[in-house]
C-alpha positions, 0 to 999 in steps of 0.5 A: 216317230213311226208310232206317231205317224201310224196313229195319225194315219189311223186317225185320218182313216177314222175321219174318212170312215166317219164321213161315209156315215151320212151317205150310208144313212141316206142310202138306207133311208132311200132303200127303206132299210132305215125308217124314221123311228129307227133313226130317232131311236138311234139318235136317242141312244147317241144322246143318252150315251153322250149324256152318260159320258158327260156325267162320268167325265165332266171335263170331256167335251162331246159333240154327239147330239149337240149339233141338231 
């Protein structure tokens, strides 16, 4: 029981942390720490990773790169 609660708590922390990513990226764009080409390269790596994961495990459904 305690382990299930701990897992759920950690998942909630991950969801909250993932929600901060777009805000941090927007701040990086505004401050000049992230350029357009950096962003496109990052998205390309994410899409490539998603493709490789889908090839390795076709049953797994990935949401990276599919929503843009």
